[in-house]
C-alpha positions in Angstrom: 0.4 -16.9 -12.3 -1.1 -15.0 -15.4 -2.3 -11.5 -15.0 -6.1 -11.3 -14.9 -7.6 -10.1 -18.1 -9.6 -7.0 -18.4 -13.3 -7.2 -18.3 -15.3 -6.7 -21.5 -18.3 -4.5 -21.5 -21.7 -5.9 -22.5 -23.5 -4.4 -25.5 -26.7 -4.8 -23.5 -25.5 -2.8 -20.5 -27.7 0.2 -19.7 -26.0 3.4 -20.5 -27.7 5.2 -17.5 -26.3 2.8 -14.9 -24.0 4.8 -12.7 -20.4 3.8 -12.6 -19.3 2.7 -9.1 -15.8 4.2 -8.4 -13.1 1.7 -7.7 -11.9 2.4 -4.2 -9.4 0.3 -2.3 -8.3 0.4 1.3 -4.8 -1.0 2.1 -2.9 -1.5 5.4 0.8 -2.0 5.8 1.0 -4.4 8.7 4.0 -3.7 10.8 4.8 -3.1 14.4 5.2 0.5 15.8 9.0 0.0 16.1 9.4 -1.0 12.4 8.8 2.5 11.2 11.4 4.4 9.2 11.4 7.2 11.7 12.8 4.8 14.3 15.8 3.8 12.2 19.0 4.9 14.0 17.0 5.3 17.3 15.8 1.7 17.8 18.3 -1.0 16.8 17.0 -4.0 14.9 18.7 -6.2 17.5 16.3 -4.8 20.1 13.1 -5.6 18.2 12.5 -8.9 20.1 12.5 -6.9 23.4 9.4 -5.0 22.4 6.0 -6.3 23.3 3.9 -6.9 20.1 0.9 -4.6 19.6 0.1 -5.4 16.0 -2.5 -8.1 16.6 -4.6 -5.9 18.9 -4.5 -3.1 16.3 -5.3 -5.3 13.4 -8.3 -6.7 15.4 -9.6 -3.2 15.8 -9.3 -2.6 12.0 -11.0 -5.9 11.2 -13.9 -4.8 13.5 -14.1 -1.4 11.7 -14.0 -3.0 8.3 -16.7 -5.5 9.3 -19.0 -2.8 10.6 -18.6 -0.9 7.3 -18.9 -4.1 5.1 -15.6 -3.2 3.6 -12.8 -5.4 2.3 -9.1 -4.4 2.2 -5.7 -5.5 1.2 -3.2 -6.1 4.0 0.5 -5.9 3.0 1.9 -8.0 5.8 5.5 -7.7 6.9 7.3 -11.1 7.0 8.8 -10.3 10.5 5.2 -9.8 11.8 4.1 -13.0 10.2 7.0 -14.8 11.9 6.1 -13.4 15.3 2.4 -13.7 14.9 1.9 -16.9 12.9 -2.0 -16.9 13.0 -2.5 -13.3 12.1 -2.3 -13.4 8.3 -4.7 -16.4 8.2 -7.2 -14.6 10.5 -7.1 -11.6 8.2 -7.6 -13.8 5.1 -10.5 -15.7 6.7 -12.2 -12.4 7.4 -12.4 -12.0 3.6 -9.4 -9.7 3.0 -6.4 -10.0 0.7 -3.0 -10.8 2.0 -0.1 -9.2 0.1 3.6 -8.7 0.9 5.4 -5.9 2.6 8.7 -7.7 2.3 10.3 -9.3 5.4 12.6 -7.0 7.3 11.2 -3.5 6.6 14.4 -2.4 4.9 14.1 0.3 2.2 15.2 -1.1 -1.1 18.0 1.5 -1.3 19.7 -0.3 1.6 19.7 -3.7 -0.1 21.6 -5.3 -2.9 19.6 -7.0 -5.6 20.5 -10.4 -4.0 19.4 -9.2 -0.6 16.2 -7.7 -2.0 15.3 -11.0 -3.7 15.9 -12.9 -0.5 13.8 -10.4 1.5 10.8 -10.5 -0.9 11.0 -14.2 -1.4 11.0 -14.9 2.3 8.1 -12.6 3.0 6.1 -14.0 0.2 6.8 -17.6 1.2 5.8 -17.3 4.9 2.5 -15.6 4.0 1.7 -18.3 1.4 2.5 -21.0 3.9 0.3 -19.4 6.5 -2.7 -18.7 4.3 -2.5 -21.4 1.6 -3.0 -18.7 -1.0 -0.8 -17.2 -3.7 0.5 -13.7 -2.8 -0.1 -11.4 -5.8 0.9 -7.9 -4.6 3.9 -6.2 -3.0 4.5 -2.8 -1.4 8.0 -1.7 -0.6 8.7 -0.2 2.9 8.4 3.6 2.8 7.4 3.4 -0.9 11.1 2.9 -1.7 10.7 1.7 -5.3 12.0 4.8 -7.2 14.1 5.6 -10.2 17.2 4.7 -8.2 15.8 1.2 -7.3 14.0 0.4 -10.6 16.0 -2.8 -10.8 13.7 -4.2 -8.2 10.8 -4.5 -10.8 12.5 -7.3 -12.6 13.0 -9.2 -9.4 9.4 -8.8 -8.3 8.2 -10.1 -11.7 10.6 -13.0 -11.6 9.3 -14.0 -8.1 5.7 -14.2 -9.5 4.2 -11.0 -8.1 1.4 -9.7 -10.3 1.2 -6.1 -9.1 3.3 -3.6 -7.2 1.9 -0.7 -5.1 5.2 1.1 -4.2 5.5 4.1 -6.6 4.1 7.3 -5.1 3.6 9.9 -7.9 4.7 12.8 -5.8 7.9 14.5 -4.8 9.2 13.5 -1.4 12.7 13.5 0.2 12.4 9.7 0.9 10.5 8.4 -2.1 8.4 9.2 -5.1 8.4 9.4 -8.9 6.8 12.8 -9.3 5.9 12.5 -13.0 4.5 9.0 -12.8 0.8 8.5 -13.9 -1.9 9.0 -11.3 -3.9 6.0 -12.7 -2.7 2.4 -12.8 0.1 1.8 -15.3 2.6 -0.8 -16.4 6.2 0.0 -15.3 9.6 -1.4 -16.3 13.1 -0.7 -15.2 14.8 -0.5 -18.6 14.0 -0.6 -22.3 14.1 -4.4 -22.3 13.0 -5.0 -18.7 10.0 -6.9 -17.6 6.9 -4.9 -17.1 4.6 -5.0 -14.0 1.3 -3.6 -13.1 1.8 -0.5 -10.9 -1.0 0.7 -8.6 -0.2 4.2 -7.2 -1.7 5.7 -4.1 -4.3 8.5 -4.3 -3.1 11.9 -5.3 -5.1 15.1 -5.4 -4.2 17.5 -8.2 -4.5 21.1 -7.0 -3.3 24.4 -8.4 -1.1 22.7 -10.9 0.6 20.5 -8.3 0.2 17.1 -6.7 -0.9 16.7 -3.1 -0.4 13.3 -1.5 -3.9 12.4 -0.2 -3.7 8.6 0.3 -3.2 8.1 4.0 -0.4 7.6 6.5 0.9 10.8 8.0 -1.0 12.8 5.4 -4.2 11.3 6.8 -3.4 12.1 10.5 -1.6 15.4 10.1 -3.7 17.1 7.4 -7.4 18.0 7.3 -9.6 15.1 6.3 -11.2 17.2 3.5 -7.9 16.9 1.5 -8.4 13.1 1.3 -12.1 13.6 0.6 -11.3 16.1 -2.3 -8.8 13.6 -3.7 -11.5 10.8 -3.6 -14.0 13.0 -5.3 -11.6 14.1 -8.0 -10.5 10.5 -8.7 -14.2 9.4 -8.9 -15.0 12.2 -11.3 -12.0 11.3 -13.5 -12.7 7.6 -13.4 -9.4 6.9 -11.6 -9.2 4.1 -9.0 -8.4 5.5 -5.5 -6.0 3.5 -3.3 -5.6 4.5 0.3 -3.1 3.2 2.8 -2.8 3.1 6.6 -0.8 1.3 9.3 -2.2 -0.6 12.3 0.0 1.4 14.7 -1.7 4.6 13.5 -4.8 3.5 15.4 -3.0 2.8 18.7 -2.9 6.0 20.8 -1.5 4.1 23.8 1.6 2.7 22.1 4.8 3.3 24.0 6.7 6.3 22.8 10.1 5.7 21.2 13.1 8.1 21.5 12.5 9.8 18.2 13.6 13.2 17.0 11.2 16.0 17.7 10.1 16.2 14.1 9.6 12.5 13.9 7.7 12.5 17.2 5.3 15.1 15.7 4.9 13.1 12.5 4.5 9.8 14.2 2.3 10.5 17.2 0.0 13.3 16.0 -3.6 12.3 15.3 -3.5 8.8 16.8 -6.6 9.3 18.9 -8.8 10.6 16.1 -7.6 8.1 13.4 -10.3 5.5 13.9 -13.2 8.0 13.7 -11.6 9.6 10.6 -11.3 6.1 8.9 -15.0 5.4 9.7 -15.9 8.7 8.1 -13.9 7.9 4.9 -15.4 4.4 4.7 -18.9 5.9 4.7 -18.1 7.6 1.4 -18.6 4.3 -0.5 -20.6 1.1 0.1 -18.1 -0.9 -2.0 -14.5 -0.8 -0.7 -12.8 -3.8 -2.4 -9.4 -5.4 -2.3 -6.7 -4.7 -4.9 -7.0 -8.3 -6.0 -10.8 -7.9 -6.6 -10.0 -4.7 -8.5 -7.3 -6.2 -10.7 -9.4 -6.5 -13.9 -10.2 -2.8 -13.8 -6.7 -1.8 -12.7 -5.3 -3.9 -15.6 -7.7 -2.4 -18.1 -6.8 1.1 -17.2 -3.1 0.4 -17.2 -3.4 -1.1 -20.7 -4.7 2.3 -22.0 -1.2 3.9 -21.8 2.3 3.0 -22.8 4.4 1.4 -20.0 6.5 3.8 -18.0 10.2 3.1 -18.3 12.0 4.3 -15.2 15.3 4.7 -17.1 16.0 8.4 -17.6 13.0 9.5 -15.6 13.5 12.3 -13.1 12.7 11.3 -9.6 
């Protein structure tokens, strides 16, 4: 599928018309037991023994989005689509975009190129079968597309993905490419590799550093004004702002897993206030759109800079 072309500006467009910031909500649709913090504590073989909670949580999010008149991109895990075969279509019929979160929620670091290809292809195929629509976007579990796993870019392009949303332009022990652009950019693994549109999550630049402000644990654990400052900064700079959340983050009654103390704090803090905080964030704009709807603008901005080659880049 060809990459959407960038829009052209009209010579008759009024110069005093305010520019509406490009703001996109996204959700990584996975069960509470899929999280990276549960690895080594909850065996994959035990997943079928857990009662599914994801449909109830997604329904809550669909209601919140409908109330706000917002559209979002849902990166759906293949394992969720397999267990809940009507969920992706229900999300799509509500006017939202369905994108891929892979199939088994394995970080790319743990997969060989052949295993990664199989995982992405299987996740993409089940979602396309269930919705009847092409899947254009991908987000790696735990943002695990990094310098060390740059080879994955070629595979994503070969499988027909149009954009990736996996590179977090911050420093983090588990992920991140700290010097990656904050605006959309094209990325490639090597000097002769295939390029792909990359859509990074929101980052707030403060005191010469970069603060992750896009969602997840940062949304629940940190004051909401950090995300609000990040949104305001992106709007002032003309940068698109992409936020991300997980359905389980809006489920305060989920069963607690035997996590480490640190991971219990990171995972279960802020669950009860998450829905109200999301509603407050959505009130900041009347036009939350999907990444697919934003593709012309994302592509235009990415075309303004040279592609980022991950070869030789410091993580």
